[in-house]
PDB file with one MODEL, atoms N, CA, C and O in Angstrom:
MODEL        1
ATOM      1  N   UNK A   1     -65.183 -53.672 -47.864  1.00  0.00           N
ATOM      2  CA  UNK A   1     -64.932 -54.091 -49.231  1.00  0.00           C
ATOM      3  C   UNK A   1     -63.323 -53.816 -49.478  1.00  0.00           C
ATOM      4  O   UNK A   1     -62.824 -52.704 -49.309  1.00  0.00           O
ATOM      5  N   UNK A   2     -62.647 -54.868 -49.859  1.00  0.00           N
ATOM      6  CA  UNK A   2     -61.173 -54.740 -50.086  1.00  0.00           C
ATOM      7  C   UNK A   2     -60.887 -53.911 -51.348  1.00  0.00           C
ATOM      8  O   UNK A   2     -61.708 -53.849 -52.263  1.00  0.00           O
ATOM      9  N   UNK A   3     -59.740 -53.296 -51.375  1.00  0.00           N
ATOM     10  CA  UNK A   3     -59.436 -52.528 -52.518  1.00  0.00           C
ATOM     11  C   UNK A   3     -58.961 -53.468 -53.709  1.00  0.00           C
ATOM     12  O   UNK A   3     -58.276 -54.456 -53.443  1.00  0.00           O
ATOM     13  N   UNK A   4     -59.294 -53.191 -54.938  1.00  0.00           N
ATOM     14  CA  UNK A   4     -59.037 -53.848 -56.087  1.00  0.00           C
ATOM     15  C   UNK A   4     -57.702 -54.307 -56.148  1.00  0.00           C
ATOM     16  O   UNK A   4     -56.805 -53.634 -55.639  1.00  0.00           O
ATOM     17  N   UNK A   5     -57.444 -55.506 -56.781  1.00  0.00           N
ATOM     18  CA  UNK A   5     -56.053 -56.063 -56.964  1.00  0.00           C
ATOM     19  C   UNK A   5     -55.203 -55.333 -57.870  1.00  0.00           C
ATOM     20  O   UNK A   5     -53.981 -55.422 -57.753  1.00  0.00           O
ATOM     21  N   UNK A   6     -55.740 -54.610 -58.775  1.00  0.00           N
ATOM     22  CA  UNK A   6     -54.996 -53.825 -59.749  1.00  0.00           C
ATOM     23  C   UNK A   6     -54.450 -52.553 -59.330  1.00  0.00           C
ATOM     24  O   UNK A   6     -53.563 -51.966 -59.951  1.00  0.00           O
ATOM     25  N   UNK A   7     -55.057 -52.086 -58.140  1.00  0.00           N
ATOM     26  CA  UNK A   7     -54.676 -50.831 -57.561  1.00  0.00           C
ATOM     27  C   UNK A   7     -53.553 -51.206 -56.577  1.00  0.00           C
ATOM     28  O   UNK A   7     -53.438 -52.322 -56.070  1.00  0.00           O
ATOM     29  N   UNK A   8     -52.713 -50.128 -56.353  1.00  0.00           N
ATOM     30  CA  UNK A   8     -51.753 -50.375 -55.225  1.00  0.00           C
ATOM     31  C   UNK A   8     -52.234 -50.039 -53.936  1.00  0.00           C
ATOM     32  O   UNK A   8     -53.123 -49.196 -53.820  1.00  0.00           O
ATOM     33  N   UNK A   9     -51.697 -50.661 -52.870  1.00  0.00           N
ATOM     34  CA  UNK A   9     -52.273 -50.369 -51.558  1.00  0.00           C
ATOM     35  C   UNK A   9     -52.183 -48.907 -51.152  1.00  0.00           C
ATOM     36  O   UNK A   9     -51.205 -48.226 -51.461  1.00  0.00           O
ATOM     37  N   UNK A  10     -53.143 -48.461 -50.504  1.00  0.00           N
ATOM     38  CA  UNK A  10     -53.171 -46.885 -50.164  1.00  0.00           C
ATOM     39  C   UNK A  10     -52.373 -46.601 -48.953  1.00  0.00           C
ATOM     40  O   UNK A  10     -52.414 -47.342 -47.970  1.00  0.00           O
ATOM     41  N   UNK A  11     -51.627 -45.504 -49.015  1.00  0.00           N
ATOM     42  CA  UNK A  11     -51.037 -44.991 -47.841  1.00  0.00           C
ATOM     43  C   UNK A  11     -50.877 -43.558 -47.963  1.00  0.00           C
ATOM     44  O   UNK A  11     -50.473 -43.074 -49.020  1.00  0.00           O
ATOM     45  N   UNK A  12     -51.189 -42.786 -46.875  1.00  0.00           N
ATOM     46  CA  UNK A  12     -51.094 -41.305 -47.014  1.00  0.00           C
ATOM     47  C   UNK A  12     -49.654 -40.816 -47.254  1.00  0.00           C
ATOM     48  O   UNK A  12     -48.722 -41.439 -46.744  1.00  0.00           O
ATOM     49  N   UNK A  13     -49.442 -39.746 -47.996  1.00  0.00           N
ATOM     50  CA  UNK A  13     -48.233 -39.240 -48.283  1.00  0.00           C
ATOM     51  C   UNK A  13     -47.369 -38.774 -47.161  1.00  0.00           C
ATOM     52  O   UNK A  13     -46.141 -38.856 -47.189  1.00  0.00           O
ATOM     53  N   UNK A  14     -48.105 -38.249 -46.108  1.00  0.00           N
ATOM     54  CA  UNK A  14     -47.393 -37.767 -44.909  1.00  0.00           C
ATOM     55  C   UNK A  14     -46.801 -38.860 -44.055  1.00  0.00           C
ATOM     56  O   UNK A  14     -45.730 -38.700 -43.469  1.00  0.00           O
ATOM     57  N   UNK A  15     -47.527 -40.009 -43.988  1.00  0.00           N
ATOM     58  CA  UNK A  15     -47.185 -41.040 -43.442  1.00  0.00           C
ATOM     59  C   UNK A  15     -45.950 -41.943 -44.155  1.00  0.00           C
ATOM     60  O   UNK A  15     -45.035 -42.479 -43.530  1.00  0.00           O
ATOM     61  N   UNK A  16     -46.124 -41.978 -45.449  1.00  0.00           N
ATOM     62  CA  UNK A  16     -45.092 -42.586 -46.228  1.00  0.00           C
ATOM     63  C   UNK A  16     -43.819 -41.931 -46.062  1.00  0.00           C
ATOM     64  O   UNK A  16     -42.832 -42.667 -46.032  1.00  0.00           O
ATOM     65  N   UNK A  17     -43.633 -40.534 -45.936  1.00  0.00           N
ATOM     66  CA  UNK A  17     -42.415 -39.756 -45.762  1.00  0.00           C
ATOM     67  C   UNK A  17     -41.686 -40.217 -44.456  1.00  0.00           C
ATOM     68  O   UNK A  17     -40.460 -40.318 -44.447  1.00  0.00           O
ATOM     69  N   UNK A  18     -42.415 -40.487 -43.394  1.00  0.00           N
ATOM     70  CA  UNK A  18     -41.971 -40.688 -42.035  1.00  0.00           C
ATOM     71  C   UNK A  18     -41.732 -42.222 -41.764  1.00  0.00           C
ATOM     72  O   UNK A  18     -41.553 -42.615 -40.612  1.00  0.00           O
ATOM     73  N   UNK A  19     -41.730 -42.974 -42.704  1.00  0.00           N
ATOM     74  CA  UNK A  19     -41.413 -44.489 -42.490  1.00  0.00           C
ATOM     75  C   UNK A  19     -39.894 -44.794 -42.380  1.00  0.00           C
ATOM     76  O   UNK A  19     -39.467 -45.783 -42.977  1.00  0.00           O
ATOM     77  N   UNK A  20     -39.072 -44.036 -41.680  1.00  0.00           N
ATOM     78  CA  UNK A  20     -37.678 -44.195 -41.519  1.00  0.00           C
ATOM     79  C   UNK A  20     -37.563 -44.465 -40.028  1.00  0.00           C
ATOM     80  O   UNK A  20     -38.384 -44.021 -39.225  1.00  0.00           O
ATOM     81  N   UNK A  21     -36.527 -45.199 -39.687  1.00  0.00           N
ATOM     82  CA  UNK A  21     -36.261 -45.626 -38.349  1.00  0.00           C
ATOM     83  C   UNK A  21     -35.938 -44.362 -37.448  1.00  0.00           C
ATOM     84  O   UNK A  21     -35.971 -44.477 -36.223  1.00  0.00           O
ATOM     85  N   UNK A  22     -35.636 -43.197 -38.035  1.00  0.00           N
ATOM     86  CA  UNK A  22     -35.282 -42.059 -37.224  1.00  0.00           C
ATOM     87  C   UNK A  22     -36.540 -41.357 -36.670  1.00  0.00           C
ATOM     88  O   UNK A  22     -36.368 -40.531 -35.773  1.00  0.00           O
ATOM     89  N   UNK A  23     -37.671 -41.582 -37.075  1.00  0.00           N
ATOM     90  CA  UNK A  23     -38.824 -41.006 -36.636  1.00  0.00           C
ATOM     91  C   UNK A  23     -39.549 -42.029 -35.795  1.00  0.00           C
ATOM     92  O   UNK A  23     -40.517 -42.642 -36.245  1.00  0.00           O
ATOM     93  N   UNK A  24     -39.086 -42.215 -34.582  1.00  0.00           N
ATOM     94  CA  UNK A  24     -39.806 -43.151 -33.605  1.00  0.00           C
ATOM     95  C   UNK A  24     -40.986 -42.582 -33.091  1.00  0.00           C
ATOM     96  O   UNK A  24     -41.043 -41.354 -33.019  1.00  0.00           O
ATOM     97  N   UNK A  25     -42.012 -43.321 -32.692  1.00  0.00           N
ATOM     98  CA  UNK A  25     -43.268 -42.975 -32.142  1.00  0.00           C
ATOM     99  C   UNK A  25     -43.865 -41.814 -32.932  1.00  0.00           C
ATOM    100  O   UNK A  25     -44.100 -40.773 -32.317  1.00  0.00           O
ATOM    101  N   UNK A  26     -44.113 -41.887 -34.135  1.00  0.00           N
ATOM    102  CA  UNK A  26     -44.709 -40.858 -34.922  1.00  0.00           C
ATOM    103  C   UNK A  26     -46.208 -40.806 -34.773  1.00  0.00           C
ATOM    104  O   UNK A  26     -46.781 -41.889 -34.882  1.00  0.00           O
ATOM    105  N   UNK A  27     -46.996 -39.662 -34.527  1.00  0.00           N
ATOM    106  CA  UNK A  27     -48.353 -39.677 -34.384  1.00  0.00           C
ATOM    107  C   UNK A  27     -48.937 -39.793 -35.811  1.00  0.00           C
ATOM    108  O   UNK A  27     -48.423 -39.200 -36.760  1.00  0.00           O
ATOM    109  N   UNK A  28     -50.068 -40.607 -35.932  1.00  0.00           N
ATOM    110  CA  UNK A  28     -50.771 -40.600 -37.279  1.00  0.00           C
ATOM    111  C   UNK A  28     -52.186 -40.644 -37.017  1.00  0.00           C
ATOM    112  O   UNK A  28     -52.643 -41.337 -36.108  1.00  0.00           O
ATOM    113  N   UNK A  29     -52.988 -39.845 -37.868  1.00  0.00           N
ATOM    114  CA  UNK A  29     -54.478 -39.921 -37.720  1.00  0.00           C
ATOM    115  C   UNK A  29     -55.030 -40.691 -38.901  1.00  0.00           C
ATOM    116  O   UNK A  29     -56.248 -40.800 -39.045  1.00  0.00           O
ATOM    117  N   UNK A  30     -54.114 -41.261 -39.803  1.00  0.00           N
ATOM    118  CA  UNK A  30     -54.645 -42.037 -41.036  1.00  0.00           C
ATOM    119  C   UNK A  30     -54.729 -43.583 -40.567  1.00  0.00           C
ATOM    120  O   UNK A  30     -53.806 -44.397 -40.589  1.00  0.00           O
ATOM    121  N   UNK A  31     -55.965 -43.774 -40.168  1.00  0.00           N
ATOM    122  CA  UNK A  31     -56.309 -45.075 -39.824  1.00  0.00           C
ATOM    123  C   UNK A  31     -56.511 -46.021 -41.133  1.00  0.00           C
ATOM    124  O   UNK A  31     -56.435 -47.249 -41.078  1.00  0.00           O
ATOM    125  N   UNK A  32     -56.775 -45.290 -42.301  1.00  0.00           N
ATOM    126  CA  UNK A  32     -57.169 -45.916 -43.515  1.00  0.00           C
ATOM    127  C   UNK A  32     -55.879 -46.410 -44.397  1.00  0.00           C
ATOM    128  O   UNK A  32     -56.018 -47.018 -45.459  1.00  0.00           O
ATOM    129  N   UNK A  33     -54.783 -46.123 -43.908  1.00  0.00           N
ATOM    130  CA  UNK A  33     -53.417 -46.371 -44.608  1.00  0.00           C
ATOM    131  C   UNK A  33     -53.106 -47.931 -44.374  1.00  0.00           C
ATOM    132  O   UNK A  33     -53.283 -48.485 -43.289  1.00  0.00           O
ATOM    133  N   UNK A  34     -52.640 -48.545 -45.480  1.00  0.00           N
ATOM    134  CA  UNK A  34     -52.214 -49.852 -45.502  1.00  0.00           C
ATOM    135  C   UNK A  34     -50.723 -49.869 -44.812  1.00  0.00           C
ATOM    136  O   UNK A  34     -49.925 -48.944 -44.967  1.00  0.00           O
ATOM    137  N   UNK A  35     -50.464 -50.987 -44.066  1.00  0.00           N
ATOM    138  CA  UNK A  35     -49.150 -51.084 -43.572  1.00  0.00           C
ATOM    139  C   UNK A  35     -48.171 -51.772 -44.565  1.00  0.00           C
ATOM    140  O   UNK A  35     -48.420 -52.857 -45.090  1.00  0.00           O
ATOM    141  N   UNK A  36     -47.061 -51.069 -44.775  1.00  0.00           N
ATOM    142  CA  UNK A  36     -46.123 -51.424 -45.868  1.00  0.00           C
ATOM    143  C   UNK A  36     -45.039 -52.388 -44.939  1.00  0.00           C
ATOM    144  O   UNK A  36     -45.014 -52.437 -43.709  1.00  0.00           O
ATOM    145  N   UNK A  37     -44.176 -53.120 -45.870  1.00  0.00           N
ATOM    146  CA  UNK A  37     -43.170 -53.720 -45.237  1.00  0.00           C
ATOM    147  C   UNK A  37     -42.001 -52.879 -44.664  1.00  0.00           C
ATOM    148  O   UNK A  37     -41.247 -53.335 -43.805  1.00  0.00           O
ATOM    149  N   UNK A  38     -41.889 -51.681 -45.158  1.00  0.00           N
ATOM    150  CA  UNK A  38     -40.973 -50.805 -44.709  1.00  0.00           C
ATOM    151  C   UNK A  38     -41.191 -50.342 -43.274  1.00  0.00           C
ATOM    152  O   UNK A  38     -40.219 -49.908 -42.656  1.00  0.00           O
ATOM    153  N   UNK A  39     -42.301 -50.396 -42.736  1.00  0.00           N
ATOM    154  CA  UNK A  39     -42.732 -50.019 -41.332  1.00  0.00           C
ATOM    155  C   UNK A  39     -42.520 -50.990 -40.343  1.00  0.00           C
ATOM    156  O   UNK A  39     -42.697 -50.717 -39.156  1.00  0.00           O
ATOM    157  N   UNK A  40     -42.117 -52.225 -40.765  1.00  0.00           N
ATOM    158  CA  UNK A  40     -41.900 -53.297 -39.620  1.00  0.00           C
ATOM    159  C   UNK A  40     -40.816 -52.800 -38.738  1.00  0.00           C
ATOM    160  O   UNK A  40     -39.781 -52.264 -39.135  1.00  0.00           O
ATOM    161  N   UNK A  41     -41.178 -53.046 -37.397  1.00  0.00           N
ATOM    162  CA  UNK A  41     -40.394 -52.677 -36.328  1.00  0.00           C
ATOM    163  C   UNK A  41     -40.482 -51.162 -35.830  1.00  0.00           C
ATOM    164  O   UNK A  41     -39.785 -50.756 -34.899  1.00  0.00           O
ATOM    165  N   UNK A  42     -41.298 -50.437 -36.448  1.00  0.00           N
ATOM    166  CA  UNK A  42     -41.487 -49.034 -36.038  1.00  0.00           C
ATOM    167  C   UNK A  42     -42.585 -48.951 -35.018  1.00  0.00           C
ATOM    168  O   UNK A  42     -43.467 -49.810 -35.032  1.00  0.00           O
ATOM    169  N   UNK A  43     -42.599 -47.951 -34.106  1.00  0.00           N
ATOM    170  CA  UNK A  43     -43.669 -47.648 -33.248  1.00  0.00           C
ATOM    171  C   UNK A  43     -44.523 -46.527 -33.679  1.00  0.00           C
ATOM    172  O   UNK A  43     -43.990 -45.420 -33.746  1.00  0.00           O
ATOM    173  N   UNK A  44     -45.788 -46.650 -33.986  1.00  0.00           N
ATOM    174  CA  UNK A  44     -46.657 -45.635 -34.402  1.00  0.00           C
ATOM    175  C   UNK A  44     -47.710 -45.372 -33.328  1.00  0.00           C
ATOM    176  O   UNK A  44     -48.233 -46.291 -32.698  1.00  0.00           O
ATOM    177  N   UNK A  45     -48.020 -43.990 -33.129  1.00  0.00           N
ATOM    178  CA  UNK A  45     -49.052 -43.583 -32.401  1.00  0.00           C
ATOM    179  C   UNK A  45     -50.212 -43.481 -33.261  1.00  0.00           C
ATOM    180  O   UNK A  45     -50.225 -42.639 -34.159  1.00  0.00           O
ATOM    181  N   UNK A  46     -51.227 -44.295 -33.060  1.00  0.00           N
ATOM    182  CA  UNK A  46     -52.364 -44.253 -34.048  1.00  0.00           C
ATOM    183  C   UNK A  46     -53.662 -43.688 -33.177  1.00  0.00           C
ATOM    184  O   UNK A  46     -53.935 -44.136 -32.063  1.00  0.00           O
ATOM    185  N   UNK A  47     -54.369 -42.716 -33.790  1.00  0.00           N
ATOM    186  CA  UNK A  47     -55.469 -42.100 -33.135  1.00  0.00           C
ATOM    187  C   UNK A  47     -56.676 -42.931 -33.265  1.00  0.00           C
ATOM    188  O   UNK A  47     -57.035 -43.459 -34.318  1.00  0.00           O
ATOM    189  N   UNK A  48     -57.318 -43.022 -32.059  1.00  0.00           N
ATOM    190  CA  UNK A  48     -58.612 -43.935 -32.032  1.00  0.00           C
ATOM    191  C   UNK A  48     -59.881 -43.072 -31.832  1.00  0.00           C
ATOM    192  O   UNK A  48     -60.970 -43.571 -31.548  1.00  0.00           O
ATOM    193  N   UNK A  49     -59.683 -41.811 -31.989  1.00  0.00           N
ATOM    194  CA  UNK A  49     -60.821 -40.947 -31.797  1.00  0.00           C
ATOM    195  C   UNK A  49     -60.845 -40.140 -30.564  1.00  0.00           C
ATOM    196  O   UNK A  49     -61.537 -39.132 -30.420  1.00  0.00           O
ATOM    197  N   UNK A  50     -60.094 -40.612 -29.735  1.00  0.00           N
ATOM    198  CA  UNK A  50     -59.864 -39.928 -28.318  1.00  0.00           C
ATOM    199  C   UNK A  50     -58.503 -39.787 -27.830  1.00  0.00           C
ATOM    200  O   UNK A  50     -58.136 -38.716 -27.347  1.00  0.00           O
ATOM    201  N   UNK A  51     -57.698 -40.826 -27.922  1.00  0.00           N
ATOM    202  CA  UNK A  51     -56.305 -40.865 -27.494  1.00  0.00           C
ATOM    203  C   UNK A  51     -55.455 -41.461 -28.663  1.00  0.00           C
ATOM    204  O   UNK A  51     -55.942 -42.013 -29.650  1.00  0.00           O
ATOM    205  N   UNK A  52     -54.157 -41.283 -28.430  1.00  0.00           N
ATOM    206  CA  UNK A  52     -53.126 -41.765 -29.337  1.00  0.00           C
ATOM    207  C   UNK A  52     -52.656 -43.056 -28.629  1.00  0.00           C
ATOM    208  O   UNK A  52     -52.245 -43.035 -27.469  1.00  0.00           O
ATOM    209  N   UNK A  53     -52.737 -44.220 -29.402  1.00  0.00           N
ATOM    210  CA  UNK A  53     -52.386 -45.448 -28.853  1.00  0.00           C
ATOM    211  C   UNK A  53     -51.188 -45.894 -29.515  1.00  0.00           C
ATOM    212  O   UNK A  53     -51.158 -45.848 -30.745  1.00  0.00           O
ATOM    213  N   UNK A  54     -50.148 -46.341 -28.834  1.00  0.00           N
ATOM    214  CA  UNK A  54     -48.878 -46.802 -29.467  1.00  0.00           C
ATOM    215  C   UNK A  54     -48.966 -48.173 -29.810  1.00  0.00           C
ATOM    216  O   UNK A  54     -49.364 -48.958 -28.950  1.00  0.00           O
ATOM    217  N   UNK A  55     -48.616 -48.627 -31.070  1.00  0.00           N
ATOM    218  CA  UNK A  55     -48.433 -49.984 -31.561  1.00  0.00           C
ATOM    219  C   UNK A  55     -47.189 -50.158 -32.223  1.00  0.00           C
ATOM    220  O   UNK A  55     -46.760 -49.254 -32.939  1.00  0.00           O
ATOM    221  N   UNK A  56     -46.550 -51.236 -32.063  1.00  0.00           N
ATOM    222  CA  UNK A  56     -45.311 -51.665 -32.769  1.00  0.00           C
ATOM    223  C   UNK A  56     -45.779 -52.458 -33.958  1.00  0.00           C
ATOM    224  O   UNK A  56     -46.632 -53.338 -33.839  1.00  0.00           O
ATOM    225  N   UNK A  57     -45.206 -52.137 -35.129  1.00  0.00           N
ATOM    226  CA  UNK A  57     -45.592 -52.876 -36.335  1.00  0.00           C
ATOM    227  C   UNK A  57     -44.804 -54.143 -36.428  1.00  0.00           C
ATOM    228  O   UNK A  57     -43.577 -54.192 -36.338  1.00  0.00           O
ATOM    229  N   UNK A  58     -45.690 -55.283 -36.635  1.00  0.00           N
ATOM    230  CA  UNK A  58     -44.964 -56.617 -36.673  1.00  0.00           C
ATOM    231  C   UNK A  58     -45.156 -57.156 -38.099  1.00  0.00           C
ATOM    232  O   UNK A  58     -45.992 -56.645 -38.844  1.00  0.00           O
ATOM    233  N   UNK A  59     -44.350 -58.232 -38.498  1.00  0.00           N
ATOM    234  CA  UNK A  59     -44.491 -58.669 -39.924  1.00  0.00           C
ATOM    235  C   UNK A  59     -45.843 -59.279 -40.263  1.00  0.00           C
ATOM    236  O   UNK A  59     -46.188 -59.363 -41.441  1.00  0.00           O
ATOM    237  N   UNK A  60     -46.641 -59.718 -39.247  1.00  0.00           N
ATOM    238  CA  UNK A  60     -47.974 -60.252 -39.502  1.00  0.00           C
ATOM    239  C   UNK A  60     -49.048 -59.236 -39.933  1.00  0.00           C
ATOM    240  O   UNK A  60     -50.088 -59.588 -40.490  1.00  0.00           O
ATOM    241  N   UNK A  61     -48.723 -57.871 -39.629  1.00  0.00           N
ATOM    242  CA  UNK A  61     -49.589 -56.689 -39.838  1.00  0.00           C
ATOM    243  C   UNK A  61     -49.504 -56.218 -41.252  1.00  0.00           C
ATOM    244  O   UNK A  61     -50.312 -55.390 -41.673  1.00  0.00           O
ATOM    245  N   UNK A  62     -48.535 -56.724 -42.020  1.00  0.00           N
ATOM    246  CA  UNK A  62     -48.234 -56.043 -43.390  1.00  0.00           C
ATOM    247  C   UNK A  62     -49.470 -56.531 -44.189  1.00  0.00           C
ATOM    248  O   UNK A  62     -49.957 -57.661 -44.142  1.00  0.00           O
ATOM    249  N   UNK A  63     -49.897 -55.460 -44.945  1.00  0.00           N
ATOM    250  CA  UNK A  63     -51.149 -55.695 -45.832  1.00  0.00           C
ATOM    251  C   UNK A  63     -52.488 -55.243 -45.229  1.00  0.00           C
ATOM    252  O   UNK A  63     -53.401 -54.946 -45.999  1.00  0.00           O
ATOM    253  N   UNK A  64     -52.650 -55.176 -43.995  1.00  0.00           N
ATOM    254  CA  UNK A  64     -53.687 -54.718 -43.059  1.00  0.00           C
ATOM    255  C   UNK A  64     -53.683 -53.196 -42.962  1.00  0.00           C
ATOM    256  O   UNK A  64     -52.682 -52.545 -43.264  1.00  0.00           O
ATOM    257  N   UNK A  65     -54.915 -52.591 -42.498  1.00  0.00           N
ATOM    258  CA  UNK A  65     -55.028 -51.222 -42.308  1.00  0.00           C
ATOM    259  C   UNK A  65     -54.604 -50.938 -40.800  1.00  0.00           C
ATOM    260  O   UNK A  65     -54.711 -51.796 -39.924  1.00  0.00           O
ATOM    261  N   UNK A  66     -54.145 -49.738 -40.592  1.00  0.00           N
ATOM    262  CA  UNK A  66     -53.790 -49.347 -39.298  1.00  0.00           C
ATOM    263  C   UNK A  66     -54.916 -49.296 -38.285  1.00  0.00           C
ATOM    264  O   UNK A  66     -54.678 -49.607 -37.117  1.00  0.00           O
ATOM    265  N   UNK A  67     -56.118 -48.924 -38.662  1.00  0.00           N
ATOM    266  CA  UNK A  67     -57.279 -48.914 -37.904  1.00  0.00           C
ATOM    267  C   UNK A  67     -57.695 -50.203 -37.379  1.00  0.00           C
ATOM    268  O   UNK A  67     -58.454 -50.274 -36.413  1.00  0.00           O
ATOM    269  N   UNK A  68     -57.240 -51.206 -37.961  1.00  0.00           N
ATOM    270  CA  UNK A  68     -57.700 -52.696 -37.410  1.00  0.00           C
ATOM    271  C   UNK A  68     -56.959 -53.042 -36.187  1.00  0.00           C
ATOM    272  O   UNK A  68     -57.293 -54.060 -35.580  1.00  0.00           O
ATOM    273  N   UNK A  69     -55.966 -52.294 -35.743  1.00  0.00           N
ATOM    274  CA  UNK A  69     -55.212 -52.709 -34.602  1.00  0.00           C
ATOM    275  C   UNK A  69     -55.409 -51.774 -33.422  1.00  0.00           C
ATOM    276  O   UNK A  69     -54.694 -51.825 -32.421  1.00  0.00           O
ATOM    277  N   UNK A  70     -56.479 -50.857 -33.593  1.00  0.00           N
ATOM    278  CA  UNK A  70     -56.630 -49.806 -32.505  1.00  0.00           C
ATOM    279  C   UNK A  70     -58.208 -49.802 -32.350  1.00  0.00           C
ATOM    280  O   UNK A  70     -58.948 -49.393 -33.245  1.00  0.00           O
ATOM    281  N   UNK A  71     -58.607 -50.240 -31.272  1.00  0.00           N
ATOM    282  CA  UNK A  71     -60.123 -50.268 -31.215  1.00  0.00           C
ATOM    283  C   UNK A  71     -60.750 -48.779 -30.877  1.00  0.00           C
ATOM    284  O   UNK A  71     -60.110 -47.977 -30.197  1.00  0.00           O
ATOM    285  N   UNK A  72     -61.922 -48.509 -31.354  1.00  0.00           N
ATOM    286  CA  UNK A  72     -62.352 -47.173 -31.152  1.00  0.00           C
ATOM    287  C   UNK A  72     -63.480 -47.031 -30.077  1.00  0.00           C
ATOM    288  O   UNK A  72     -63.971 -45.959 -29.724  1.00  0.00           O
ATOM    289  N   UNK A  73     -63.831 -48.317 -29.592  1.00  0.00           N
ATOM    290  CA  UNK A  73     -64.930 -48.388 -28.550  1.00  0.00           C
ATOM    291  C   UNK A  73     -64.495 -49.173 -27.447  1.00  0.00           C
ATOM    292  O   UNK A  73     -63.721 -50.114 -27.622  1.00  0.00           O
ATOM    293  N   UNK A  74     -64.966 -48.835 -26.229  1.00  0.00           N
ATOM    294  CA  UNK A  74     -64.548 -49.517 -25.031  1.00  0.00           C
ATOM    295  C   UNK A  74     -65.347 -50.810 -25.069  1.00  0.00           C
ATOM    296  O   UNK A  74     -66.423 -50.917 -25.658  1.00  0.00           O
ATOM    297  N   UNK A  75     -64.715 -51.828 -24.367  1.00  0.00           N
ATOM    298  CA  UNK A  75     -65.333 -53.085 -23.998  1.00  0.00           C
ATOM    299  C   UNK A  75     -66.420 -53.011 -22.998  1.00  0.00           C
ATOM    300  O   UNK A  75     -66.232 -52.402 -21.945  1.00  0.00           O
ATOM    301  N   UNK A  76     -67.593 -53.615 -23.270  1.00  0.00           N
ATOM    302  CA  UNK A  76     -68.742 -53.500 -22.237  1.00  0.00           C
ATOM    303  C   UNK A  76     -68.409 -54.415 -21.140  1.00  0.00           C
ATOM    304  O   UNK A  76     -68.092 -55.578 -21.387  1.00  0.00           O
ATOM    305  N   UNK A  77     -68.465 -53.949 -19.916  1.00  0.00           N
ATOM    306  CA  UNK A  77     -68.275 -54.643 -18.677  1.00  0.00           C
ATOM    307  C   UNK A  77     -69.657 -54.489 -17.860  1.00  0.00           C
ATOM    308  O   UNK A  77     -70.085 -53.429 -17.405  1.00  0.00           O
ATOM    309  N   UNK A  78     -70.238 -55.685 -17.768  1.00  0.00           N
ATOM    310  CA  UNK A  78     -71.532 -55.542 -17.073  1.00  0.00           C
ATOM    311  C   UNK A  78     -71.350 -55.372 -15.704  1.00  0.00           C
ATOM    312  O   UNK A  78     -70.400 -55.911 -15.136  1.00  0.00           O
ATOM    313  N   UNK A  79     -72.334 -54.531 -14.987  1.00  0.00           N
ATOM    314  CA  UNK A  79     -72.313 -54.343 -13.639  1.00  0.00           C
ATOM    315  C   UNK A  79     -72.681 -55.418 -12.823  1.00  0.00           C
ATOM    316  O   UNK A  79     -73.581 -56.152 -13.230  1.00  0.00           O
ATOM    317  N   UNK A  80     -72.083 -55.675 -11.606  1.00  0.00           N
ATOM    318  CA  UNK A  80     -72.421 -56.739 -10.750  1.00  0.00           C
ATOM    319  C   UNK A  80     -73.636 -56.413  -9.834  1.00  0.00           C
ATOM    320  O   UNK A  80     -73.676 -55.318  -9.274  1.00  0.00           O
ATOM    321  N   UNK A  81     -74.534 -57.243  -9.681  1.00  0.00           N
ATOM    322  CA  UNK A  81     -75.640 -57.005  -8.843  1.00  0.00           C
ATOM    323  C   UNK A  81     -75.387 -57.070  -7.430  1.00  0.00           C
ATOM    324  O   UNK A  81     -74.704 -57.993  -6.985  1.00  0.00           O
ATOM    325  N   UNK A  82     -75.886 -56.147  -6.648  1.00  0.00           N
ATOM    326  CA  UNK A  82     -75.677 -56.339  -5.238  1.00  0.00           C
ATOM    327  C   UNK A  82     -76.573 -57.318  -4.676  1.00  0.00           C
ATOM    328  O   UNK A  82     -77.739 -57.436  -5.054  1.00  0.00           O
ATOM    329  N   UNK A  83     -75.971 -58.110  -3.665  1.00  0.00           N
ATOM    330  CA  UNK A  83     -76.632 -59.143  -3.033  1.00  0.00           C
ATOM    331  C   UNK A  83     -77.227 -58.671  -1.584  1.00  0.00           C
ATOM    332  O   UNK A  83     -76.358 -58.444  -0.743  1.00  0.00           O
ATOM    333  N   UNK A  84     -78.369 -58.521  -1.238  1.00  0.00           N
ATOM    334  CA  UNK A  84     -78.889 -58.191   0.094  1.00  0.00           C
ATOM    335  C   UNK A  84     -79.074 -59.420   0.800  1.00  0.00           C
ATOM    336  O   UNK A  84     -79.846 -60.275   0.365  1.00  0.00           O
ATOM    337  N   UNK A  85     -78.397 -59.579   1.903  1.00  0.00           N
ATOM    338  CA  UNK A  85     -78.645 -60.572   2.949  1.00  0.00           C
ATOM    339  C   UNK A  85     -79.570 -60.378   4.040  1.00  0.00           C
ATOM    340  O   UNK A  85     -79.381 -59.464   4.842  1.00  0.00           O
ATOM    341  N   UNK A  86     -80.535 -61.147   4.136  1.00  0.00           N
ATOM    342  CA  UNK A  86     -81.567 -60.972   5.172  1.00  0.00           C
ATOM    343  C   UNK A  86     -81.098 -61.712   6.409  1.00  0.00           C
ATOM    344  O   UNK A  86     -80.627 -62.849   6.385  1.00  0.00           O
ATOM    345  N   UNK A  87     -81.272 -60.945   7.527  1.00  0.00           N
ATOM    346  CA  UNK A  87     -80.948 -61.483   8.790  1.00  0.00           C
ATOM    347  C   UNK A  87     -81.903 -62.323   9.446  1.00  0.00           C
ATOM    348  O   UNK A  87     -83.053 -61.916   9.614  1.00  0.00           O
ATOM    349  N   UNK A  88     -81.513 -63.537   9.861  1.00  0.00           N
ATOM    350  CA  UNK A  88     -82.426 -64.457  10.487  1.00  0.00           C
ATOM    351  C   UNK A  88     -82.750 -64.213  12.005  1.00  0.00           C
ATOM    352  O   UNK A  88     -81.878 -63.879  12.808  1.00  0.00           O
ATOM    353  N   UNK A  89     -83.952 -64.389  12.308  1.00  0.00           N
ATOM    354  CA  UNK A  89     -84.380 -64.200  13.801  1.00  0.00           C
ATOM    355  C   UNK A  89     -84.522 -65.377  14.576  1.00  0.00           C
ATOM    356  O   UNK A  89     -84.857 -65.301  15.758  1.00  0.00           O
TER     357      UNK A  89
ENDMDL
END
């Protein structure tokens, strides 16, 4: 459910302080924070539960949450079945 229109977008205070170009590749664990226009062009390391994944913030991402751009689950790849060839006599 989206946040109410009368409320301002949420962003963690620790992340808001580091939205300057001098802090490149900043690690963040706040997947719930909204992407602000001030963050365009920055590279953020976003935690997905196991690893830090680097994402560059683009103008299309403004208004979305950080967690939307980092998947937390692996994609399922089905195993291939082995084909046993019978020899003809």
